[in-house]
C-alpha atoms as a printed R data frame, in Angstrom:
    type eleno elety resid chain resno       x       y       z
1   ATOM     1    CA   MET     A     1  66.966   6.059  -3.313
2   ATOM     2    CA   LYS     A     2  64.403   6.314  -0.519
3   ATOM     3    CA   LYS     A     3  63.443   9.759  -1.835
4   ATOM     4    CA   PHE     A     4  63.099   8.413  -5.422
5   ATOM     5    CA   PHE     A     5  60.621   5.711  -4.235
6   ATOM     6    CA   THR     A     6  58.814   8.222  -2.042
7   ATOM     7    CA   LEU     A     7  58.399  10.299  -5.108
8   ATOM     8    CA   ILE     A     8  57.151   7.421  -7.222
9   ATOM     9    CA   PHE     A     9  54.730   6.608  -4.337
10  ATOM    10    CA   LEU     A    10  53.253  10.192  -4.337
11  ATOM    11    CA   LEU     A    11  52.870  10.321  -8.155
12  ATOM    12    CA   ALA     A    12  50.964   7.158  -8.052
13  ATOM    13    CA   VAL     A    13  48.503   8.462  -5.368
14  ATOM    14    CA   MET     A    14  48.079  11.810  -7.204
15  ATOM    15    CA   THR     A    15  47.309   9.920 -10.474
16  ATOM    16    CA   ASN     A    16  44.701   7.742  -8.824
17  ATOM    17    CA   PHE     A    17  43.321  10.978  -7.130
18  ATOM    18    CA   ALA     A    18  43.127  12.669 -10.378
19  ATOM    19    CA   PHE     A    19  41.423   9.563 -11.975
20  ATOM    20    CA   SER     A    20  38.861   9.569  -9.106
21  ATOM    21    CA   GLN     A    21  38.038  13.411  -9.681
22  ATOM    22    CA   THR     A    22  37.178  12.969 -13.363
23  ATOM    23    CA   PHE     A    23  33.689  11.686 -12.693
24  ATOM    24    CA   THR     A    24  31.284  10.661  -9.723
25  ATOM    25    CA   PHE     A    25  28.795   7.936  -9.463
26  ATOM    26    CA   GLU     A    26  26.551   7.458  -6.414
27  ATOM    27    CA   ARG     A    27  23.133   6.114  -5.320
28  ATOM    28    CA   ILE     A    28  20.446   8.856  -5.071
29  ATOM    29    CA   SER     A    29  17.575   6.384  -3.750
30  ATOM    30    CA   PRO     A    30  17.477   5.286   0.007
31  ATOM    31    CA   ARG     A    31  19.893   2.671   0.737
32  ATOM    32    CA   ILE     A    32  17.021   0.127   0.756
33  ATOM    33    CA   VAL     A    33  14.056   0.887  -1.418
34  ATOM    34    CA   ILE     A    34  10.859  -0.717  -0.074
35  ATOM    35    CA   GLY     A    35   8.130  -2.163  -2.394
36  ATOM    36    CA   ASP     A    36   5.395  -4.676  -2.009
37  ATOM    37    CA   THR     A    37   4.592  -7.809  -3.712
38  ATOM    38    CA   SER     A    38   1.090  -6.776  -5.097
39  ATOM    39    CA   SER     A    39   2.500  -4.122  -7.563
40  ATOM    40    CA   LEU     A    40   2.740  -5.092 -11.416
41  ATOM    41    CA   ASN     A    41   5.165  -2.244 -11.475
42  ATOM    42    CA   PRO     A    42   8.846  -2.500 -10.839
43  ATOM    43    CA   THR     A    43  10.410  -1.207  -7.603
44  ATOM    44    CA   ILE     A    44  12.951   1.232  -8.653
45  ATOM    45    CA   THR     A    45  16.310   2.340  -7.168
46  ATOM    46    CA   LYS     A    46  18.424   5.028  -8.959
47  ATOM    47    CA   GLY     A    47  21.972   6.339  -9.191
48  ATOM    48    CA   VAL     A    48  23.577   9.251 -10.874
49  ATOM    49    CA   TYR     A    49  26.879   9.619 -12.515
50  ATOM    50    CA   LYS     A    50  28.593  12.976 -13.485
51  ATOM    51    CA   ASN     A    51  31.458  14.093 -15.589
52  ATOM    52    CA   THR     A    52  33.544  16.325 -13.345
53  ATOM    53    CA   SER     A    53  36.345  16.724 -15.970
54  ATOM    54    CA   LEU     A    54  37.022  19.521 -18.362
55  ATOM    55    CA   SER     A    55  36.507  17.304 -21.553
56  ATOM    56    CA   PRO     A    56  33.746  15.076 -22.938
57  ATOM    57    CA   GLN     A    57  33.835  11.455 -21.505
58  ATOM    58    CA   GLY     A    58  32.230   8.127 -22.555
59  ATOM    59    CA   PHE     A    59  30.747   5.958 -19.823
60  ATOM    60    CA   LYS     A    60  29.834   2.334 -19.239
61  ATOM    61    CA   LEU     A    61  28.021   0.827 -16.403
62  ATOM    62    CA   VAL     A    62  28.113  -2.896 -15.415
63  ATOM    63    CA   ARG     A    63  25.918  -5.047 -13.174
64  ATOM    64    CA   ILE     A    64  28.721  -6.976 -11.469
65  ATOM    65    CA   ALA     A    65  26.410  -8.515  -8.802
66  ATOM    66    CA   ASN     A    66  22.667  -9.514  -9.090
67  ATOM    67    CA   GLU     A    67  21.802 -11.243  -5.993
68  ATOM    68    CA   LEU     A    68  17.889 -11.551  -6.090
69  ATOM    69    CA   PRO     A    69  15.578 -14.012  -4.637
70  ATOM    70    CA   SER     A    70  14.227 -16.865  -6.981
71  ATOM    71    CA   GLY     A    71  11.645 -15.609  -9.501
72  ATOM    72    CA   TRP     A    72  13.050 -11.885  -9.218
73  ATOM    73    CA   TYR     A    73  14.870 -10.045 -12.045
74  ATOM    74    CA   SER     A    74  16.331  -6.536 -12.673
75  ATOM    75    CA   GLN     A    75  16.860  -4.476 -15.598
76  ATOM    76    CA   MET     A    76  18.892  -1.244 -16.198
77  ATOM    77    CA   CYS     A    77  17.795   2.064 -17.837
78  ATOM    78    CA   VAL     A    78  19.728   5.251 -18.646
79  ATOM    79    CA   GLY     A    79  17.220   7.674 -20.237
80  ATOM    80    CA   SER     A    80  15.305   5.705 -22.983
81  ATOM    81    CA   LEU     A    81  17.977   3.239 -23.265
82  ATOM    82    CA   CYS     A    82  16.844   0.024 -21.369
83  ATOM    83    CA   MET     A    83  18.419  -3.243 -21.335
84  ATOM    84    CA   SER     A    84  16.727  -6.748 -21.175
85  ATOM    85    CA   PRO     A    85  17.147  -8.427 -17.801
86  ATOM    86    CA   ASP     A    86  19.923 -10.653 -19.116
87  ATOM    87    CA   VAL     A    87  22.259  -7.977 -20.227
88  ATOM    88    CA   ASP     A    88  24.748  -6.777 -17.545
89  ATOM    89    CA   THR     A    89  26.500  -3.834 -19.478
90  ATOM    90    CA   ILE     A    90  24.942  -0.562 -20.449
91  ATOM    91    CA   PRO     A    91  25.413   0.119 -23.336
92  ATOM    92    CA   PRO     A    92  26.455  -3.360 -24.694
93  ATOM    93    CA   PHE     A    93  29.041  -3.652 -27.499
94  ATOM    94    CA   PRO     A    94  28.816  -2.475 -30.174
95  ATOM    95    CA   ILE     A    95  26.735   0.471 -29.016
96  ATOM    96    CA   PRO     A    96  29.181   3.385 -28.373
97  ATOM    97    CA   PRO     A    97  29.643   4.648 -24.665
98  ATOM    98    CA   LEU     A    98  27.319   6.981 -23.086
99  ATOM    99    CA   THR     A    99  28.940  10.526 -23.712
100 ATOM   100    CA   LEU     A   100  28.666  13.139 -21.178
101 ATOM   101    CA   GLN     A   101  29.966  16.594 -21.671
102 ATOM   102    CA   PRO     A   102  31.901  18.449 -18.857
103 ATOM   103    CA   GLY     A   103  29.565  19.116 -15.819
104 ATOM   104    CA   ALA     A   104  26.688  16.910 -17.273
105 ATOM   105    CA   THR     A   105  24.900  14.182 -15.364
106 ATOM   106    CA   ASP     A   106  22.727  11.291 -16.251
107 ATOM   107    CA   THR     A   107  20.508   8.880 -14.238
108 ATOM   108    CA   LEU     A   108  20.726   5.175 -13.943
109 ATOM   109    CA   SER     A   109  17.529   3.217 -13.064
110 ATOM   110    CA   ILE     A   110  17.482  -0.175 -11.877
111 ATOM   111    CA   ASP     A   111  13.922  -1.763 -12.145
112 ATOM   112    CA   ILE     A   112  13.296  -4.787 -10.006
113 ATOM   113    CA   TYR     A   113  10.499  -6.957 -10.501
114 ATOM   114    CA   GLY     A   114   9.367  -9.618  -7.871
115 ATOM   115    CA   ASN     A   115   6.209 -11.207  -6.464
116 ATOM   116    CA   THR     A   116   7.540 -12.868  -3.326
117 ATOM   117    CA   ILE     A   117   8.806 -11.209  -0.019
118 ATOM   118    CA   GLY     A   118  12.702 -10.728   0.275
119 ATOM   119    CA   MET     A   119  15.568  -8.654  -0.139
120 ATOM   120    CA   GLY     A   120  17.663  -8.020  -3.346
121 ATOM   121    CA   LYS     A   121  20.973  -6.639  -4.044
122 ATOM   122    CA   VAL     A   122  22.379  -5.257  -7.303
123 ATOM   123    CA   VAL     A   123  26.169  -3.966  -7.471
124 ATOM   124    CA   MET     A   124  26.911  -1.558 -10.159
125 ATOM   125    CA   LYS     A   125  30.255  -0.301 -11.525
126 ATOM   126    CA   CYS     A   126  30.583   2.835 -13.456
127 ATOM   127    CA   PHE     A   127  33.675   3.584 -15.381
128 ATOM   128    CA   ILE     A   128  35.141   5.651 -18.348
129 ATOM   129    CA   ALA     A   129  35.177   3.479 -21.438
130 ATOM   130    CA   SER     A   130  38.770   4.704 -22.527
131 ATOM   131    CA   ASN     A   131  40.227   3.728 -19.053
132 ATOM   132    CA   PRO     A   132  38.313   0.886 -17.399
133 ATOM   133    CA   ASN     A   133  40.693   1.099 -14.405
134 ATOM   134    CA   ASN     A   134  38.871   4.556 -13.538
135 ATOM   135    CA   PHE     A   135  35.822   3.365 -11.910
136 ATOM   136    CA   VAL     A   136  33.366   3.653  -9.038
137 ATOM   137    CA   ILE     A   137  31.093   1.035  -7.435
138 ATOM   138    CA   ASP     A   138  27.924   1.526  -5.505
139 ATOM   139    CA   THR     A   139  25.369  -1.101  -4.023
140 ATOM   140    CA   PHE     A   140  21.590  -0.979  -4.456
141 ATOM   141    CA   PHE     A   141  19.082  -2.807  -2.226
142 ATOM   142    CA   VAL     A   142  15.374  -3.474  -2.715
143 ATOM   143    CA   GLN     A   143  13.063  -5.138  -0.145
144 ATOM   144    CA   LEU     A   144   9.711  -6.409  -1.068
145 ATOM   145    CA   LEU     A   145   7.098  -6.792   1.706
146 ATOM   146    CA   ALA     A   146   3.677  -8.059   1.905
147 ATOM   147    CA   PRO     A   147   1.242  -5.391   0.627
148 ATOM   148    CA   SER     A   148  -0.186  -3.187   3.198
149 ATOM   149    CA   SER     A   149  -3.775  -3.743   4.427
150 ATOM   150    CA   VAL     A   150  -5.747  -1.579   2.036
151 ATOM   151    CA   THR     A   151  -9.584  -1.866   2.770
152 ATOM   152    CA   PRO     A   152 -12.379  -0.350   0.794
153 ATOM   153    CA   ILE     A   153 -14.790   1.703   3.082
154 ATOM   154    CA   SER     A   154 -17.144   2.978   0.523
155 ATOM   155    CA   GLU     A   155 -17.636   3.021  -3.275
156 ATOM   156    CA   ILE     A   156 -18.762   6.575  -3.225
157 ATOM   157    CA   ALA     A   157 -16.522   9.579  -3.028
158 ATOM   158    CA   ASN     A   158 -17.249  12.887  -4.320
159 ATOM   159    CA   ASP     A   159 -13.660  14.261  -4.204
160 ATOM   160    CA   TYR     A   160 -10.140  13.780  -3.074
161 ATOM   161    CA   GLU     A   161  -9.396  13.520   0.516
162 ATOM   162    CA   LEU     A   162  -6.631  12.509   2.897
163 ATOM   163    CA   SER     A   163  -7.600  12.261   6.510
164 ATOM   164    CA   GLN     A   164  -5.469  12.539   9.523
165 ATOM   165    CA   ASN     A   165  -4.171   9.148  10.782
166 ATOM   166    CA   TYR     A   166  -5.748   7.859  13.961
167 ATOM   167    CA   PRO     A   167  -4.517   7.323  16.644
168 ATOM   168    CA   ASN     A   168  -1.895  10.024  16.444
169 ATOM   169    CA   PRO     A   169   0.598   9.759  18.151
170 ATOM   170    CA   PHE     A   170   0.919   6.126  17.924
171 ATOM   171    CA   ASN     A   171   2.792   2.918  18.500
172 ATOM   172    CA   PRO     A   172   3.018   0.497  16.530
173 ATOM   173    CA   LYS     A   173  -0.106   0.746  14.462
174 ATOM   174    CA   THR     A   174  -2.327   3.578  13.020
175 ATOM   175    CA   VAL     A   175  -4.865   3.977  10.411
176 ATOM   176    CA   ILE     A   176  -4.875   6.299   7.359
177 ATOM   177    CA   THR     A   177  -8.048   6.948   5.468
178 ATOM   178    CA   PHE     A   178  -8.351   8.700   1.908
179 ATOM   179    CA   SER     A   179 -10.891   9.112  -0.850
180 ATOM   180    CA   ILE     A   180 -10.396   9.273  -4.752
181 ATOM   181    CA   PRO     A   181 -13.456  10.113  -6.925
182 ATOM   182    CA   LYS     A   182 -12.694   7.779  -9.734
183 ATOM   183    CA   SER     A   183 -10.477   4.788 -10.735
184 ATOM   184    CA   GLN     A   184  -6.830   5.727 -11.007
185 ATOM   185    CA   ASN     A   185  -3.363   4.791  -9.860
186 ATOM   186    CA   VAL     A   186  -2.658   5.653  -6.291
187 ATOM   187    CA   SER     A   187   0.684   5.956  -4.162
188 ATOM   188    CA   LEU     A   188   0.864   6.368  -0.423
189 ATOM   189    CA   ASN     A   189   4.404   6.842   1.003
190 ATOM   190    CA   VAL     A   190   5.736   7.866   4.404
191 ATOM   191    CA   TYR     A   191   8.794  10.062   4.820
192 ATOM   192    CA   ASP     A   192  11.002  11.030   7.715
193 ATOM   193    CA   ALA     A   193  11.577  14.597   8.905
194 ATOM   194    CA   LEU     A   194  14.385  15.073   6.235
195 ATOM   195    CA   GLY     A   195  12.220  14.015   3.356
196 ATOM   196    CA   ASN     A   196  13.757  10.417   2.963
197 ATOM   197    CA   GLU     A   197  11.018   7.863   1.991
198 ATOM   198    CA   VAL     A   198  10.905   5.238   4.576
199 ATOM   199    CA   ALA     A   199   7.829   3.308   3.655
200 ATOM   200    CA   SER     A   200   5.611   2.707   0.700
201 ATOM   201    CA   LEU     A   201   2.261   1.664   1.643
202 ATOM   202    CA   ILE     A   202   0.611   1.862  -1.856
203 ATOM   203    CA   ASN     A   203   2.985   1.644  -4.796
204 ATOM   204    CA   ASN     A   204   1.303   3.213  -7.904
205 ATOM   205    CA   THR     A   205  -1.709   0.882  -7.659
206 ATOM   206    CA   LEU     A   206  -4.808   1.014  -9.645
207 ATOM   207    CA   LEU     A   207  -7.744   1.647  -7.283
208 ATOM   208    CA   SER     A   208 -11.366   2.236  -8.133
209 ATOM   209    CA   GLY     A   209 -13.082   5.373  -7.014
210 ATOM   210    CA   GLY     A   210 -14.238   5.237  -3.289
211 ATOM   211    CA   LYS     A   211 -12.964   5.614   0.236
212 ATOM   212    CA   TYR     A   212 -10.317   3.542   1.608
213 ATOM   213    CA   LYS     A   213  -8.340   2.799   4.929
214 ATOM   214    CA   VAL     A   214  -4.733   1.643   5.172
215 ATOM   215    CA   ASP     A   215  -3.477  -0.035   8.365
216 ATOM   216    CA   PHE     A   216   0.081   1.153   8.834
217 ATOM   217    CA   ASP     A   217   2.431  -0.850  11.234
218 ATOM   218    CA   ILE     A   218   5.789   0.606  11.978
219 ATOM   219    CA   ASN     A   219   7.205  -2.675  12.909
220 ATOM   220    CA   ARG     A   220   7.313  -3.644   9.073
221 ATOM   221    CA   PHE     A   221   9.672  -0.870   8.441
222 ATOM   222    CA   ASN     A   222  11.922  -0.575  11.615
223 ATOM   223    CA   LEU     A   223  10.947   2.911  12.370
224 ATOM   224    CA   SER     A   224  11.997   4.720  15.423
225 ATOM   225    CA   SER     A   225  10.244   7.555  17.501
226 ATOM   226    CA   GLY     A   226   9.964  10.781  15.750
227 ATOM   227    CA   LEU     A   227   7.963  12.977  13.234
228 ATOM   228    CA   TYR     A   228   6.997  11.633   9.934
229 ATOM   229    CA   PHE     A   229   5.096  12.801   7.020
230 ATOM   230    CA   TYR     A   230   2.460  10.643   4.783
231 ATOM   231    CA   ARG     A   231   1.654  11.691   1.295
232 ATOM   232    CA   LEU     A   232  -1.032  10.400  -1.041
233 ATOM   233    CA   THR     A   233  -0.407  11.087  -4.656
234 ATOM   234    CA   ALA     A   234  -3.131  10.320  -7.343
235 ATOM   235    CA   GLU     A   235  -4.156  11.750 -10.801
236 ATOM   236    CA   GLY     A   236  -3.644  15.421 -10.542
237 ATOM   237    CA   PHE     A   237  -3.821  15.225  -6.626
238 ATOM   238    CA   SER     A   238  -1.193  15.386  -3.922
239 ATOM   239    CA   ALA     A   239  -1.699  15.984  -0.244
240 ATOM   240    CA   SER     A   240   0.528  15.445   2.899
241 ATOM   241    CA   LYS     A   241  -0.090  15.143   6.727
242 ATOM   242    CA   LYS     A   242   2.110  14.701   9.743
243 ATOM   243    CA   MET     A   243   2.119  11.733  11.977
244 ATOM   244    CA   ILE     A   244   4.122  11.142  15.268
245 ATOM   245    CA   VAL     A   245   5.752   7.889  16.392
246 ATOM   246    CA   ILE     A   246   6.353   7.518  20.242
247 ATOM   247    CA   LYS     A   247   7.920   4.247  21.508
């Protein structure tokens, strides 16, 4: 009898293991995505699900927790399919499940809007529509901070330019200057030595042509000593430089 129950237990474990191997679902954005309160665009965090089985599978994703500060809201998108903020399931009934062929992947985007400082958490469950007990859960965080101090220096700039931050090395503050020749959306982000985004100083914000300086304080982002890179991205232009934090 003991051997019989042991066999039943092993079969149950193997069955659950087999279910878990039919697909994967994981966050691909940093654990905490940083945005600021000045942007009209959403702060976006992403996850990917993949069909690892040998046959097509239909998927659904459910927002099982939406813990956001007052006035914030989130919405989910998979490809061109975007839900309104009040819809927790993608795709909702009666839309058929999202079908993936063997080995195929798709990306979930969670767009979070807010104009106050705070931290938000969204918990997502991904499961196979034909077997809701086969699911994976992951958690997504977004933090909105006060906008970085972006100060115009001059209204005249003949070309794109990203200057070396000064001072460098530094602790805890440094200044980054850049130029853009015309009005356009600009992003200025900081990455660690592994390429992970650790700070968003300007988040796809429309700036007029000219020269600007940005005050960067590592205390806002809890950065430790080490080598970092900052990248300016604008219309048809991208440039990066190194910076060193010494505590």
